[in-house]
C-alpha positions, 0 to 999 in steps of 0.5 A, a space after each residue: 441348181 446343183 445337185 444334192 448327193 446322198 452317197 460320198 464320191 472319193 476323188 483320186 488325189 484328193 482327201 476326203 474327210 468323214 465322221 460315220 455313225 452307223 455301219 451296216 454289211 450288205 450282199 450287193 451285186 456288182 458289175 465288174 467293169 472290165 468283165 461284164 459279169 455279174 458277182 455278190 460283193 460284200 459291202 461295208 457301208 457307212 452312214 455319215 453324219 459329217 463330210 470335209 466340214 458340213 453336217 450332211 447324211 449320207 452312205 459310204 458304200 466300201 467295197 474294197 476289201 483292200 479298204 476294209 481291211 484297214 476298217 476293220 479295227 474300227 468296227 468293234 465296238 464302234 469303235 469309229 465314232 470316235 474318229 473324224 477318217 481322212 481317205 485318200 483314193 490312189 489309182 485306180 480299178 483292181 490297183 487302186 491303193 488307199 490311205 486311210 488316216 484318223 484324228 480323234 472325234 471332238 465336235 460331237 462330244 
């Protein structure tokens, strides 16, 4: 039996296509995987209603400041609602890079 996840997971090198309907900034306490130290970070959390062609109700939590910066232009007036975002993760840890592409959202109009 397959277990449904309620959050979006990015896998290295695999494109993930998402549509968002809401967002919030949330303070989270995380543990640094290298040092084991705990620290507070600001997470950008999106509510996802469409993932890779399927209707869903999931969360996508963005802790990476690099990826947060890429989303900032779409937060004003909730512009992200007008787009499908394709996100590709390259690398891991501190050297992780992200590719972000957009296309118009036509399914919900």
